[in-house]
C-alpha positions in Angstrom: 0.1 0.2 -0.3 1.7 3.2 -1.2 0.6 6.9 -0.9 1.1 9.9 1.4 -0.1 9.6 5.1 -3.7 10.2 5.8 -4.9 10.2 2.2 -7.4 8.0 0.3 -6.5 7.2 -3.3 -9.1 5.8 -5.4 -8.5 4.8 -8.9 -10.8 3.8 -11.6 -10.0 0.6 -13.0 -13.4 0.2 -15.3 -16.7 1.3 -15.7 -19.9 1.2 -17.7 -23.5 1.9 -17.9 -24.3 1.8 -14.1 -21.3 0.3 -12.4 -17.9 1.6 -11.5 -14.7 -0.3 -10.2 -12.2 1.4 -8.1 -8.9 0.4 -6.9 -9.0 2.4 -3.3 -5.8 2.7 -1.4 -6.2 4.3 2.2 -2.9 5.4 4.3 -5.0 6.8 7.2 -3.9 5.7 10.8 -4.7 5.8 14.4 -3.5 9.3 14.5 -5.7 10.4 11.7 -9.8 11.5 12.3 -12.3 9.5 10.6 -15.2 11.8 8.9 -18.8 11.3 8.2 -19.1 10.2 4.3 -22.5 9.4 2.7 -22.5 6.7 -0.1 -23.6 8.1 -3.1 -24.7 5.1 -4.6 -24.8 1.2 -3.6 -21.4 -0.2 -3.1 -19.8 -3.7 -2.5 -16.4 -3.3 -1.4 -13.7 -6.3 -1.5 -11.1 -5.8 1.4 -7.8 -6.7 -0.1 -5.3 -5.8 2.5 -5.0 -4.0 5.9 -8.3 -3.5 8.3 -10.4 -0.9 9.8 -13.8 0.0 11.1 -17.0 0.8 9.5 -19.5 2.3 11.2 -22.9 3.3 9.9 -26.6 3.8 11.5 -26.9 0.1 12.1 -23.6 -0.7 14.0 -20.1 -1.0 13.7 -18.0 -4.1 11.6 -14.3 -4.7 11.6 -13.5 -4.7 8.0 -10.5 -7.6 7.4 -9.2 -8.9 4.2 -11.7 -11.3 2.0 -14.7 -9.7 3.7 -17.0 -7.4 1.6 -18.5 -4.1 2.9 -21.9 -3.3 2.0 -23.2 0.1 1.3 -26.6 1.5 0.5 -27.5 4.8 -1.5 -27.6 7.5 0.8 -26.2 5.7 3.6 -23.8 7.9 6.2 -20.7 6.0 7.7 -17.5 6.4 9.1 -14.1 4.4 8.4 -11.6 4.3 11.2 -8.3 3.0 11.6 -7.9 2.8 15.3 -5.7 0.0 15.6 -3.6 0.1 12.5 -2.7 1.8 9.2 -3.6 1.6 5.7 -6.0 -0.7 3.9 -6.3 -1.6 0.2 -9.9 -2.1 -1.2 -11.9 -3.1 -4.7 -14.9 -0.8 -4.4 -17.5 -2.0 -6.8 -20.0 1.2 -7.1 -23.8 0.7 -8.6 -26.3 3.0 -9.8 -29.6 2.7 -7.7 -31.7 1.6 -10.9 -28.8 -0.6 -12.2 -28.3 -2.2 -8.8 -32.3 -2.4 -8.3 -32.6 -4.8 -11.4 -29.5 -7.0 -10.2 -31.0 -7.3 -7.0 -34.3 -8.4 -8.5 -33.0 -11.2 -11.0 -31.0 -11.8 -8.3 -34.3 -12.8 -6.2 -34.4 -9.9 -4.3 -38.2 -9.5 -3.2 -39.2 -5.9 -2.0 -37.0 -2.8 -1.9 -33.4 -3.4 -2.8 -31.3 -3.0 0.5 -28.0 -4.5 2.2 -29.4 -5.5 6.2 -25.9 -6.1 7.2 -23.0 -4.0 7.3 -20.8 -6.6 6.1 -20.2 -10.2 4.8 -17.2 -12.1 6.3 -14.9 -14.1 4.4 -17.4 -17.0 3.7 -16.5 -19.7 1.7 -19.4 -19.2 -0.8 -17.6 -15.9 -1.6 -14.1 -17.3 -2.1 -14.1 -17.8 -5.8 -15.4 -14.6 -6.6 -13.1 -12.8 -4.1 -10.1 -14.6 -5.5 -10.8 -13.8 -8.9 -11.3 -10.1 -7.7 -7.9 -10.4 -6.4 -6.1 -11.9 -9.1 -7.9 -9.2 -11.7 -6.4 -6.3 -9.5 -2.7 -7.8 -10.0 -3.1 -8.5 -13.6 -4.7 -4.6 -13.8 -1.7 -3.4 -12.2 0.6 -5.5 -14.4 -1.1 -4.2 -17.5 -3.6 -7.1 -18.4 -6.5 -6.5 -20.7 -8.3 -9.7 -20.0 -10.1 -8.8 -17.2 -13.9 -9.2 -17.3 -14.8 -6.2 -14.6 -18.5 -6.0 -15.6 -18.8 -9.7 -15.3 -17.3 -9.5 -11.9 -19.1 -6.6 -10.8 -22.5 -8.3 -11.9 -21.7 -11.8 -10.3 -20.3 -10.3 -6.7 -23.6 -7.8 -6.4 -26.0 -10.8 -7.3 -24.1 -12.8 -4.7 -23.8 -9.9 -2.0 -27.5 -9.6 -2.1 -28.3 -13.2 -1.9 -26.1 -13.9 1.1 -27.0 -10.6 2.8 -30.6 -11.6 2.6 -29.8 -14.4 5.2 -27.5 -12.3 7.6 -28.5 -10.1 10.7 -26.4 -7.3 12.1 -24.8 -7.9 15.2 -23.7 -6.0 18.2 -19.8 -4.9 18.1 -17.6 -6.0 21.0 -15.7 -3.5 23.5 -13.0 -1.7 21.4 -10.0 -3.4 23.6 -11.3 -6.6 22.4 -11.7 -5.1 18.5 -7.9 -4.0 19.0 -6.5 -7.1 19.7 -8.7 -9.3 16.8 -7.2 -6.4 14.6 -3.6 -7.0 15.2 -4.3 -10.5 15.2 -5.8 -10.5 11.8 -3.3 -8.4 10.5 -0.4 -10.6 11.5 -2.1 -13.5 10.0 -2.6 -11.4 6.6 0.7 -10.2 6.4 2.2 -14.3 6.6 -0.7 -16.7 5.9 2.0 -19.3 5.4 3.6 -18.7 9.0 3.1 -21.4 11.8 0.4 -20.1 13.8 -1.8 -21.7 16.7 -4.6 -20.8 18.6 -2.6 -20.7 21.9 0.2 -18.5 19.9 -2.5 -16.0 18.3 -4.3 -16.0 22.0 -1.2 -15.2 23.9 0.1 -12.4 21.6 -3.8 -11.0 22.1 -3.4 -11.3 25.8 -6.5 -13.3 26.0 -7.2 -16.7 27.0 -7.6 -19.1 24.1 -11.4 -19.7 25.0 -12.0 -15.5 25.0 -9.8 -15.2 22.0 -11.9 -17.8 19.9 -15.0 -16.4 20.8 -14.0 -12.7 20.2 -12.3 -13.7 16.9 -15.2 -15.5 15.5 -17.9 -12.7 17.0 -15.6 -10.0 15.1 -14.6 -11.5 11.9 -17.1 -14.2 11.2 -14.7 -17.1 11.1 -12.6 -19.0 13.8 -8.7 -18.2 13.6 -8.3 -21.7 12.1 -10.9 -21.0 9.5 -9.3 -17.5 9.0 -5.8 -18.7 8.6 -6.9 -21.6 6.4 -8.9 -18.9 4.0 -6.4 -16.6 4.0 -3.8 -19.0 2.9 -5.7 -20.4 0.2 -6.6 -16.9 -1.4 -3.1 -16.1 -1.2 -2.5 -19.6 -3.2 -5.2 -19.0 -5.7 -3.7 -15.5 -6.5 -0.3 -17.2 -7.1 -1.4 -19.6 -9.3 -3.4 -17.1 -11.9 -0.2 -14.6 -11.5 3.0 -16.5 -11.3 4.5 -19.9 -12.9 5.8 -21.5 -9.4 5.3 -25.1 -9.3 1.9 -26.0 -7.4 4.0 -27.9 -4.8 6.1 -24.8 -4.1 3.0 -22.8 -3.7 1.5 -24.9 -1.2 4.3 -25.0 1.0 4.7 -21.5 1.0 1.5 -20.6 1.6 1.4 -23.0 4.8 0.4 -26.6 3.6 2.8 -29.2 4.9 2.2 -31.5 1.6 0.4 -31.3 -1.6 -2.5 -34.0 -1.4 -3.8 -31.7 1.7 -3.6 -28.6 -0.2 -5.5 -30.3 -3.1 -8.2 -31.5 -1.0 -8.5 -28.1 0.7 -8.2 -26.1 -2.4 -10.8 -28.0 -4.3 -13.4 -27.9 -1.3 -12.9 -24.1 -1.4 -13.1 -23.5 -5.3 -14.3 -26.5 -6.8 -11.4 -26.9 -8.9 -8.1 -28.6 -8.2 -5.1 -26.3 -8.3 -4.0 -27.3 -11.5 -7.8 -26.9 -13.2 -8.0 -23.4 -11.8 -4.8 -22.1 -12.8 -5.7 -23.5 -16.7 -9.5 -21.8 -16.2 -7.9 -18.4 -15.7 
């Protein structure tokens, strides 16, 4: 993440009739004040790196890599970085009439809007989130074969469907959020590192029991699920952006052997690593 301190730098990657995709880099940190903003349109934002707090009228959520920030047109919100500096996101913006058509096609009844503020890094989202990560890497490398429109449509439809089964949750105390944020950032910095529940709990200065409950409440996943999903996202991105051997990628991403990696990858993405690489 590059840029001057305390700034938000959006870069338009693609746009069409009713939709826009931006690469948004934020360099704000604990010393920077947050300001109330307003969503001018509907948004589905993929968190690619870093973490931040997202506040709106319905509550507050901790945003971590692999999760989706959900925003309704006209909704006021704040984003804060009390516990760490910087984040990078892919922001998919939709005009109201365009989004309403997408929501109706996805099976939404009644007014199109998001009830929750966030979707955690769910397995159902893994293929689309990894496609978004890879598309960002290819875009930065000058790649021209990214179908941003297809990705924006698929992401909005799945977000609407998954959000329909979610309910807003009460946030935990700020001290617990700070500790979980530090743990999540440590995991995302090096997903392949040897990380155990006792290690993470000790670094967060919580008992394993309280760390497990707090981490799952704030991120939507257990620490084990979070680490595994972070490793699989990293592996999926590397499979589509470099020529390293599958065994090398598996070991680098923290999997002890290639057979375990193959099983986990197929469960997460529905394809073997070799077939996933070939499909891209």
